[in-house]
C-alpha positions as CSV (number, residue, x, y, z in Angstrom):
1,M,71.5,30.7,26.4
2,A,69.6,31.1,29.7
3,L,66.2,31.0,28.1
4,A,66.8,27.6,26.4
5,S,68.0,26.0,29.6
6,T,65.1,27.5,31.6
7,A,62.6,26.1,29.0
8,A,64.2,22.7,29.0
9,S,64.1,22.6,32.8
10,A,60.5,23.8,32.9
11,L,59.5,21.1,30.4
12,Q,61.2,18.4,32.5
13,D,59.6,19.7,35.7
14,A,56.2,19.6,34.0
15,G,56.6,15.9,33.1
16,F,57.3,16.4,29.4
17,V,58.1,13.0,27.9
18,G,58.4,13.6,24.1
19,T,56.6,14.5,20.9
20,W,54.9,12.8,18.0
21,D,54.4,13.7,14.3
22,T,51.8,11.7,12.3
23,D,51.3,11.3,8.6
24,V,47.8,9.9,8.5
25,L,47.9,9.0,4.8
26,A,51.0,6.8,5.4
27,G,49.6,5.5,8.6
28,R,52.8,6.2,10.4
29,S,53.9,8.3,13.4
30,V,57.4,9.5,14.2
31,L,58.4,9.8,17.8
32,D,61.3,11.7,19.4
33,A,63.7,9.8,21.7
34,G,61.7,10.4,24.9
35,A,58.4,9.3,23.4
36,A,60.0,6.3,21.6
37,A,61.6,5.0,24.8
38,L,58.5,5.3,27.0
39,L,55.7,4.4,24.5
40,S,57.3,1.9,22.2
41,G,59.9,0.6,24.6
42,D,62.7,1.2,22.2
43,S,64.5,4.5,21.9
44,S,66.2,3.4,18.7
45,F,62.8,3.9,17.1
46,A,63.2,7.7,17.5
47,G,62.8,9.5,14.2
48,K,61.6,6.4,12.3
49,P,58.1,6.2,10.8
50,L,56.2,3.6,12.9
51,P,52.7,2.0,12.7
52,L,50.4,2.8,15.6
53,D,50.7,-0.6,17.3
54,V,54.5,-0.3,17.4
55,A,54.6,3.4,18.3
56,L,52.2,2.8,21.2
57,G,53.3,-0.7,22.1
58,R,53.5,-0.1,25.8
59,I,49.9,1.1,26.4
60,H,48.3,-0.7,29.3
61,P,46.2,-3.6,28.0
62,E,43.0,-2.3,29.7
63,D,43.5,1.1,27.9
64,R,44.7,-0.1,24.6
65,G,41.3,-0.7,22.9
66,W,39.7,2.7,23.7
67,V,42.9,4.6,23.0
68,F,43.4,3.0,19.6
69,D,39.7,3.6,18.8
70,R,40.0,7.3,19.6
71,I,43.2,7.7,17.6
72,R,41.6,5.9,14.6
73,T,38.6,8.3,14.9
74,V,40.7,11.4,14.9
75,R,42.8,10.1,12.1
76,R,39.6,9.9,10.0
77,T,38.1,13.3,11.1
78,G,41.0,15.5,12.2
79,G,40.8,17.8,15.1
80,M,42.2,17.9,18.7
81,V,43.7,14.9,20.4
82,S,43.5,14.8,24.2
83,L,43.9,11.4,25.8
84,E,45.0,10.3,29.2
85,F,46.0,6.7,29.5
86,R,48.4,4.3,31.2
87,V,51.6,2.7,29.9
88,L,53.6,-0.1,31.4
89,S,57.3,0.5,31.9
90,E,59.9,-2.1,31.1
91,T,59.7,-3.2,34.8
92,G,55.9,-3.3,34.8
93,H,55.3,0.0,36.6
94,V,52.3,2.0,35.6
95,R,52.7,5.5,34.4
96,W,49.9,7.8,33.4
97,I,50.4,9.8,30.1
98,L,48.6,12.8,28.8
99,N,48.6,12.9,25.0
100,R,47.7,16.3,23.5
101,G,47.9,17.5,19.9
102,R,46.0,18.2,16.7
103,L,45.5,16.6,13.3
104,A,44.8,19.0,10.5
105,P,45.2,19.2,6.7
106,D,48.6,20.3,5.5
107,P,48.9,22.8,2.5
108,V,48.1,20.1,0.0
109,G,45.1,18.7,2.0
110,A,46.8,15.6,3.5
111,L,45.9,15.1,7.2
112,R,49.0,15.5,9.4
113,G,49.4,15.9,13.2
114,R,51.7,16.9,15.9
115,G,51.5,16.6,19.6
116,A,53.3,15.9,22.9
117,Y,53.2,13.4,25.7
118,I,53.3,14.5,29.4
119,D,53.8,12.2,32.3
120,V,50.9,12.9,34.8
121,T,51.5,9.9,37.1
122,D,51.7,12.1,40.1
123,L,48.1,13.2,39.6
124,H,47.0,9.5,39.9
125,A,48.9,8.5,43.0
126,G,46.9,5.6,44.6
127,S,44.2,5.7,41.9
128,S,42.7,2.8,40.0
129,P,41.6,2.7,36.4
130,V,38.4,4.3,37.5
131,T,39.1,8.0,37.9
132,N,36.7,10.1,40.0
133,G,34.0,7.5,39.6
134,V,34.2,7.8,35.8
135,E,35.1,4.7,33.9
136,P,37.6,5.2,31.1
137,A,34.9,4.4,28.6
138,Q,32.6,7.0,30.1
139,A,35.3,9.6,30.0
140,T,36.0,8.7,26.4
141,H,32.3,9.3,25.5
142,L,32.5,12.8,26.9
143,E,35.7,13.5,24.9
144,A,34.1,12.0,21.8
145,A,31.1,14.3,22.2
146,A,33.5,17.3,22.5
147,D,35.3,16.3,19.3
148,Q,32.0,15.9,17.5
149,C,30.7,19.2,18.8
150,I,33.9,21.0,17.7
151,R,33.4,19.7,14.2
152,V,29.7,20.7,14.2
153,H,30.5,24.1,15.5
154,S,33.2,24.6,12.8
155,A,30.7,23.7,10.1
156,L,28.1,26.0,11.6
157,E,30.6,28.8,11.7
158,R,31.1,28.4,8.0
159,H,27.3,28.2,7.4
160,G,26.7,31.5,9.2
161,D,23.3,30.9,11.0
162,E,23.7,32.9,14.2
163,N,21.1,30.9,16.2
164,L,22.7,27.5,15.4
165,R,26.2,29.0,16.2
166,L,24.9,30.1,19.6
167,I,23.4,26.7,20.3
168,S,26.7,25.0,19.4
169,R,28.7,27.4,21.6
170,L,26.4,26.6,24.5
171,L,26.9,22.9,23.9
172,L,30.6,23.3,23.8
173,L,30.5,25.4,27.0
174,G,28.5,22.6,28.7
175,I,30.8,19.9,27.6
176,G,33.9,22.0,28.5
177,R,32.4,22.5,32.0
178,A,31.8,18.8,32.4
179,I,35.4,18.0,31.4
180,A,36.7,20.7,33.7
181,E,34.6,19.4,36.6
182,R,35.9,15.9,36.1
183,T,39.5,17.2,35.9
184,S,39.2,19.4,39.0
185,K,37.8,16.4,41.0
186,K,40.8,14.4,39.8
187,L,43.1,17.1,41.3
188,V,41.4,17.0,44.7
């Protein structure tokens, strides 16, 4: 089938590494073969429920703390996952990975999530851990604010007060612009 081969080729060209599926209640994540090989360092872990420290065993030591903190937070609250961090290959080479996904309640209310890893190393050629003058911790604060604002906005949508909904939309817009500005500087 031409479409399937085109999609696979497009994913490969886009830097697609692999996928994850998380059962928050069990505290385990299942990685596909690509994600298991890169992030845990062992492709035989593919398809097996893994604790966070094993599933993400190759995260760069300088990124490990803030990445695990962010993951633990979203495992408590649900919502979008959007993290960019470094991993160390078997040979010690640094690769930059974008992790995108979402955690949400399943039909019985248990929090589950799915997402994907994309290799974005080419966007960081010659960069240091400080990206565009923004320390990883500062970038994390902005993303944490976005996560909190999304939760507030969702609650206000249910509440129905139009003035509060407008204020939360404006805040989301401002945070989104700040993230986009940071991202566009990274691409220059």
